[in-house]
C-alpha positions as CSV (number, residue, x, y, z in Angstrom):
1,M,-56.9,-42.4,48.5
2,A,-56.0,-44.8,45.6
3,R,-52.4,-45.5,45.0
4,L,-51.0,-45.2,41.5
5,S,-49.8,-48.3,39.8
6,R,-46.0,-48.8,39.2
7,A,-46.6,-48.1,35.5
8,A,-48.5,-44.9,36.2
9,R,-45.8,-43.7,38.6
10,I,-43.2,-44.2,35.9
11,A,-45.3,-42.4,33.3
12,V,-45.7,-39.4,35.7
13,L,-41.9,-39.4,36.4
14,L,-41.1,-39.4,32.6
15,A,-43.5,-36.6,32.0
16,V,-41.9,-34.4,34.7
17,C,-38.4,-35.1,33.4
18,A,-39.5,-34.2,29.8
19,E,-41.0,-30.9,31.1
20,L,-37.8,-30.1,33.0
21,L,-35.6,-30.8,29.9
22,A,-37.8,-28.6,27.8
23,Q,-37.3,-25.8,30.2
24,A,-33.6,-26.2,30.5
25,P,-31.4,-23.8,28.5
26,A,-29.8,-25.2,25.4
27,A,-26.2,-26.2,25.7
28,S,-23.7,-23.6,24.4
29,P,-22.0,-24.6,21.2
30,S,-18.4,-25.7,21.5
31,P,-15.9,-22.8,21.0
32,V,-13.7,-22.7,18.0
33,D,-10.6,-24.8,18.1
34,L,-7.6,-22.4,18.2
35,S,-5.2,-25.3,17.7
36,A,-6.9,-26.5,14.4
37,P,-4.3,-27.3,11.7
38,A,-6.0,-25.0,9.2
39,L,-5.1,-22.0,11.4
40,Q,-1.4,-22.6,10.9
41,F,-1.9,-20.7,7.6
42,H,-1.9,-17.5,9.7
43,A,1.9,-18.1,10.4
44,S,2.7,-17.1,6.9
45,L,0.3,-14.3,6.3
46,G,1.8,-11.0,5.3
47,Y,-0.4,-9.3,8.0
48,N,1.4,-11.3,10.7
49,D,4.8,-12.4,9.3
50,Q,6.8,-9.1,9.0
51,P,10.5,-9.2,8.0
52,G,13.1,-8.8,10.7
53,P,15.7,-10.6,12.8
54,Q,15.0,-14.1,14.3
55,L,13.4,-13.6,17.7
56,D,15.0,-16.6,19.3
57,D,18.5,-15.2,18.3
58,M,17.6,-11.9,19.9
59,L,16.6,-13.8,23.1
60,A,19.8,-15.7,23.1
61,R,21.7,-12.4,23.3
62,S,19.4,-11.0,26.0
63,R,19.2,-13.9,28.4
64,P,18.2,-14.5,31.1
65,I,15.7,-11.7,31.3
66,G,13.7,-12.3,28.1
67,L,12.3,-9.6,25.8
68,S,9.3,-7.3,25.5
69,L,9.2,-5.7,22.1
70,V,7.0,-2.8,21.2
71,I,6.3,-1.4,17.8
72,H,5.2,2.2,18.5
73,D,2.4,4.1,16.9
74,E,3.3,7.5,15.6
75,P,1.4,10.5,17.0
76,A,-1.7,10.9,14.9
77,D,-2.3,14.0,12.9
78,V,-6.1,13.9,13.6
79,S,-6.8,17.0,11.5
80,Y,-6.9,14.8,8.4
81,F,-9.1,12.1,9.9
82,T,-12.9,12.1,9.3
83,P,-14.8,9.0,10.3
84,A,-17.1,9.2,7.3
85,R,-14.3,9.1,4.8
86,A,-12.4,6.3,6.6
87,Y,-15.3,4.1,7.5
88,T,-17.4,4.4,4.3
89,R,-14.5,2.9,2.5
90,L,-14.0,0.2,5.1
91,A,-17.7,-0.6,5.2
92,C,-17.9,-1.2,1.5
93,S,-14.6,-3.2,1.2
94,A,-14.9,-5.4,4.3
95,D,-16.0,-9.0,3.9
96,A,-17.8,-8.8,7.3
97,I,-18.5,-6.3,10.1
98,V,-19.2,-7.6,13.5
99,I,-19.6,-6.5,17.1
100,G,-18.4,-8.9,19.8
101,Y,-15.8,-9.8,22.4
102,V,-12.9,-12.2,22.8
103,T,-12.8,-15.1,25.3
104,R,-9.5,-16.9,24.5
105,S,-6.3,-16.5,22.5
106,L,-3.4,-18.5,21.4
107,S,-0.1,-16.9,20.4
108,H,2.5,-18.3,17.9
109,L,5.8,-17.6,16.3
110,T,5.4,-16.7,12.6
111,K,6.8,-19.0,9.8
112,S,9.9,-16.8,9.4
113,G,10.5,-16.7,13.1
114,S,10.7,-13.0,13.1
115,S,7.4,-12.0,14.6
116,I,4.5,-13.2,16.8
117,Y,0.8,-13.4,16.1
118,S,-2.3,-14.4,18.1
119,D,-5.5,-16.1,17.1
120,Y,-8.5,-15.0,19.1
121,D,-11.8,-16.7,19.8
122,F,-14.2,-13.8,18.9
123,V,-17.8,-14.2,20.1
124,I,-20.3,-12.6,17.8
125,E,-22.9,-10.4,19.4
126,S,-24.1,-8.7,16.2
127,V,-23.4,-9.0,12.5
128,L,-23.6,-5.6,10.8
129,K,-22.4,-7.0,7.4
130,D,-22.4,-10.7,6.6
131,N,-19.8,-12.5,4.5
132,L,-21.7,-13.3,1.3
133,R,-19.1,-16.0,0.4
134,A,-19.1,-17.8,3.8
135,S,-22.0,-16.6,5.9
136,I,-21.4,-16.0,9.6
137,A,-25.0,-14.9,10.4
138,S,-25.6,-18.1,12.4
139,R,-22.1,-18.4,13.8
140,V,-21.5,-18.1,17.6
141,D,-17.9,-17.2,17.2
142,I,-15.1,-16.8,14.6
143,V,-11.3,-16.8,14.7
144,V,-9.7,-13.4,14.3
145,T,-5.9,-13.3,13.8
146,R,-3.8,-10.3,14.9
147,R,-0.1,-9.5,15.0
148,G,1.4,-9.5,18.5
149,G,1.3,-11.7,21.5
150,A,3.7,-13.6,23.8
151,V,5.4,-17.0,23.3
152,Q,8.0,-19.1,25.0
153,L,10.9,-20.0,22.8
154,P,14.0,-22.3,23.5
155,N,16.0,-19.2,24.7
156,G,13.2,-17.7,26.8
157,N,10.0,-15.7,26.8
158,I,9.3,-12.9,24.4
159,S,6.3,-10.7,23.8
160,L,5.4,-8.3,21.0
161,T,3.0,-5.4,21.2
162,V,2.0,-3.6,18.0
163,E,0.4,-0.2,19.0
164,V,-1.5,0.3,15.7
165,L,-3.1,-3.1,16.3
166,P,-3.3,-3.5,20.0
167,P,-4.3,-6.9,21.5
168,F,-7.9,-7.6,22.1
169,Q,-8.8,-7.2,25.8
170,P,-11.2,-9.3,27.9
171,D,-14.5,-7.9,29.0
172,T,-14.5,-5.3,26.1
173,S,-16.9,-5.0,23.2
174,Y,-15.3,-4.5,19.8
175,L,-16.6,-3.4,16.4
176,V,-14.3,-4.8,13.7
177,F,-14.2,-4.4,9.9
178,L,-12.9,-7.8,8.8
179,A,-11.2,-9.4,5.8
180,H,-11.9,-13.1,5.3
181,I,-9.0,-15.6,5.0
182,P,-10.4,-18.4,2.9
183,E,-7.5,-20.8,3.4
184,S,-8.2,-20.9,7.2
185,G,-11.7,-19.7,7.5
186,G,-10.5,-17.0,9.9
187,Y,-10.6,-13.3,9.7
188,V,-8.2,-10.3,10.1
189,A,-8.9,-6.6,10.7
190,K,-8.8,-4.7,7.4
191,D,-6.3,-2.1,8.6
192,Q,-5.2,0.0,11.6
193,L,-8.5,1.9,11.8
194,A,-10.7,-1.2,11.4
195,T,-10.9,-2.1,15.1
196,L,-13.0,0.0,17.5
197,F,-13.7,-0.6,21.2
198,L,-16.7,0.5,23.3
199,R,-16.3,2.8,26.3
200,G,-19.6,4.0,27.7
201,N,-21.8,5.1,24.8
202,Q,-18.9,5.8,22.5
203,W,-16.8,3.8,20.0
204,Y,-13.1,4.6,20.0
205,V,-10.5,3.7,17.4
206,A,-8.3,1.1,19.1
207,R,-4.9,2.2,17.7
208,K,-2.9,3.9,20.5
209,A,-2.5,7.3,18.7
210,Q,-6.3,7.7,18.5
211,C,-7.7,5.6,21.4
212,K,-8.5,8.6,23.6
213,I,-10.0,10.8,21.0
214,S,-13.8,11.0,21.0
215,Y,-15.4,11.5,17.6
216,P,-19.1,12.5,17.7
217,A,-19.8,10.4,14.6
218,L,-18.7,7.3,16.5
219,S,-21.4,7.4,19.2
220,A,-22.8,4.0,19.9
221,G,-26.0,3.3,18.1
222,N,-25.6,6.2,15.7
223,F,-22.4,4.7,14.2
224,E,-24.1,1.3,13.6
225,R,-27.0,3.0,11.9
226,T,-24.6,5.0,9.7
227,I,-22.8,1.9,8.7
228,D,-26.1,0.4,7.6
229,E,-26.7,3.5,5.4
230,W,-23.2,3.2,3.9
231,L,-23.8,-0.4,3.1
232,R,-27.0,0.4,1.2
233,S,-25.0,2.8,-1.0
234,C,-21.9,0.7,-1.6
235,S,-23.0,-0.5,-5.0
236,Q,-24.4,2.8,-6.1
């Protein structure tokens, strides 16, 4: 059997390598940079920076145990709540509506020092409404900012939980009606009803007062189709 020349062997090897590279999955895009300077704008947002006492001063008086602060949600009077009324308005007013999950977060003290907020790396699985001013249709992920989180300050550790805007949890799918923040390129949930999480085949409102209530109109699949119908009628 004739042996291949050295040049022929090299050509065969290059062809095999090229085929293997073509079959290899594309590298995942780099995640968003949660330490980007532009995101510091979130420290002064009214959504995040609520008035109140200086958190580090509160820590100084509570040492050495630290503090865990909770802003409680009031029991919901669900008799007034109808998903169609609430979410038709949100669908039309939101800059974007997405389904996805979070992978990372970074918490900060607000500019006034009286509150805590977190920026989340939110991976997009589906865009139900694109941002017409800054498209996210081809984006892998976005930054979503949210009040609450945990930070270490000179006088100790402190955490803040806001029950109407509970923190995003790992391994959970969310549907969020978003407002765009042009100064940072990030996003924030439109209001306390704008975040829903998926459990089984049902979307649930994330705020604590309603997180265990199952609304038939929020069934997975049906709710997404209804949002699309609402979006078609927004300008009418």
